[in-house]
C-alpha positions in Angstrom: -4.3 109.9 -17.2 -3.4 107.7 -20.0 -4.0 108.7 -23.6 -4.0 105.2 -25.0 -7.4 104.2 -26.6 -8.9 100.8 -25.2 -8.4 97.8 -27.5 -11.6 96.8 -29.3 -13.0 93.5 -28.0 -13.3 90.7 -30.4 -16.8 89.8 -31.4 -18.1 86.7 -29.6 -18.5 83.8 -31.9 -21.9 82.3 -32.0 -22.8 78.6 -32.8 -24.7 79.8 -36.0 -21.4 81.0 -37.4 -19.7 77.5 -36.9 -21.1 75.8 -39.9 -19.3 72.5 -40.6 -18.6 71.6 -44.3 -20.9 69.3 -45.9 -20.5 66.9 -48.8 -22.4 68.3 -51.8 -23.5 71.1 -49.5 -26.2 68.7 -48.0 -24.7 65.6 -46.2 -23.0 65.5 -42.8 -19.5 63.9 -42.8 -19.3 63.9 -39.0 -20.4 60.9 -36.8 -19.8 58.3 -39.6 -19.8 54.9 -38.0 -17.3 52.1 -39.1 -17.9 48.5 -38.4 -14.7 47.1 -39.8 -11.7 48.4 -38.0 -9.3 46.9 -40.5 -10.6 49.1 -43.4 -11.3 52.3 -41.4 -8.0 53.9 -42.2 -8.5 53.3 -45.9 -12.0 54.8 -46.0 -11.6 58.6 -45.9 -14.7 60.8 -45.7 -14.2 64.5 -46.7 -16.5 67.2 -47.9 -14.4 67.4 -51.0 -15.6 65.4 -54.1 -12.9 66.7 -56.6 -9.3 67.0 -55.6 -8.1 67.6 -59.2 -5.6 64.6 -59.1 -3.7 65.9 -56.1 -2.6 62.4 -55.0 -2.3 61.0 -58.7 1.6 61.0 -58.4 2.0 59.5 -55.0 1.9 55.7 -54.7 -0.5 54.3 -52.1 -1.8 57.7 -51.4 -5.2 57.0 -53.0 -6.7 56.2 -49.5 -6.3 59.9 -48.6 -8.9 60.8 -51.3 -12.5 60.9 -50.3 -14.3 57.5 -50.7 -17.0 59.5 -52.6 -14.5 60.8 -55.1 -13.0 57.4 -55.5 -16.4 56.0 -56.3 -16.8 58.9 -59.0 -13.4 57.9 -60.5 -14.4 54.3 -60.6 -17.7 55.2 -62.5 -15.5 56.9 -65.1 -13.6 53.9 -65.9 -16.3 52.6 -68.4 -16.9 53.3 -72.1 -19.7 55.6 -71.6 -18.3 57.8 -68.7 -14.5 57.8 -69.5 -13.2 61.4 -68.7 -16.7 62.6 -67.8 -16.2 63.6 -64.2 -19.0 66.2 -64.0 -21.3 63.5 -65.3 -20.2 60.9 -62.9 -20.4 63.4 -60.0 -24.0 64.2 -61.0 -24.9 60.4 -61.1 -23.4 60.1 -57.6 -25.1 63.2 -56.2 -28.6 62.0 -57.5 -28.0 58.5 -56.4 -27.4 59.9 -52.9 -30.7 61.7 -53.1 -32.5 58.6 -54.0 -30.7 56.6 -51.2 -31.6 59.3 -48.7 -35.3 59.3 -49.8 -35.5 55.3 -49.6 -33.7 54.7 -46.4 -34.0 58.1 -44.6 -30.3 57.7 -43.7 -27.2 59.6 -44.5 -26.1 58.4 -47.9 -22.4 58.8 -46.9 -23.0 56.3 -44.1 -24.7 54.0 -46.5 -21.7 54.2 -48.8 -19.1 53.4 -46.0 -21.3 50.4 -44.9 -21.7 49.2 -48.5 -17.9 49.4 -49.0 -17.2 47.5 -45.8 -19.7 44.8 -46.8 -18.7 44.4 -50.3 -14.9 43.9 -49.7 -13.8 40.3 -50.1 -11.6 38.8 -47.3 -10.2 36.0 -49.3 -9.2 35.6 -53.0 -7.2 33.2 -55.1 -3.6 33.4 -56.7 -2.0 31.0 -59.0 1.2 29.3 -58.0 3.4 27.3 -60.4 4.8 24.0 -59.2 6.8 22.3 -62.0 5.0 23.9 -64.8 1.5 23.2 -63.2 -0.7 26.3 -62.1 -2.3 25.6 -58.7 -4.9 28.0 -57.2 -4.0 29.0 -53.6 -6.2 31.0 -51.3 -4.8 34.2 -49.7 -6.1 36.9 -47.4 -6.9 40.2 -48.9 -5.2 43.4 -47.7 -7.6 46.1 -46.3 -6.6 48.5 -49.0 -7.4 46.1 -51.7 -10.6 45.2 -50.0 -11.8 48.8 -50.5 -10.5 48.8 -54.1 -12.5 45.6 -54.8 -15.7 46.8 -53.2 -15.7 50.0 -55.3 -15.0 48.0 -58.4 -18.0 45.7 -57.7 -20.3 48.6 -57.1 -19.2 50.4 -60.3 -19.5 47.1 -62.3 -23.0 46.4 -60.8 -24.1 50.0 -61.7 -22.8 49.5 -65.3 -24.4 46.1 -65.8 -27.8 47.3 -64.5 -27.9 50.7 -66.5 -26.1 49.8 -69.9 -28.6 49.3 -72.6 -31.4 49.4 -70.1 -34.3 51.7 -69.1 -32.8 52.1 -65.6 -31.1 55.3 -65.1 -27.5 55.1 -63.9 -28.3 57.1 -60.7 -31.0 54.6 -59.8 -28.9 51.7 -60.5 -26.1 53.1 -58.3 -28.6 53.7 -55.5 -29.8 50.1 -55.7 -26.2 48.9 -55.5 -25.4 51.0 -52.5 -28.6 50.1 -50.7 -28.3 46.4 -51.5 -24.7 46.2 -50.4 -25.3 48.1 -47.2 -28.2 45.7 -46.4 -25.9 42.7 -47.3 -28.5 41.6 -49.9 -27.1 38.5 -51.6 -29.0 39.5 -54.8 -27.1 42.8 -55.0 -24.0 42.5 -57.6 -21.4 43.6 -55.2 -22.3 41.2 -52.4 -22.9 38.4 -55.0 -19.3 38.9 -56.3 -17.8 39.0 -53.0 -19.5 35.8 -51.9 -18.4 34.0 -55.1 -14.8 35.2 -54.7 -14.7 33.9 -51.2 -16.4 30.6 -52.2 -13.7 30.0 -54.8 -11.0 30.9 -52.3 -12.4 28.6 -49.7 -12.4 25.6 -52.3 -8.7 26.3 -52.9 -7.5 26.2 -49.3 
């Protein structure tokens, strides 16, 4: 007769215990759809909205940061919000709530679609021929397309809320919803179309 005690069985895991992390504790990050395969690898979606500059010293590693945090960082690059990450994070969180109420969609999906739509595919560079500057149309790399889209969204938010009765969070929600719907009156889409129009004329 063996004197060894039987090993205790591991408790069975239940589906209730498998809780996936959510952005801001509210929004799902699984099942995000990408319509543009060229920018997909440069649009990272994670439940973390503040990495404390983890990738700041690594060149070209910014694409590993969550697209939401990159939007927050872009909003800080203004006179009013410089260095105020908590304030910028609050603006994004409240803007997401407004987007969810208006569209009844996941605001993370709305942001991804807005970035894909607002990224210009062509821009112009200046080439010098014998001392004369000549504009030349060039294709835009996918990483720069994402950078430009975030820039346009942040600029549109700043323009709509600075010295205005429109709160920043509402202005941001308007920019995201407009860009996601490809509204030509939205600042990000307007800037993208203008940049591509100038590039087309320089071909």
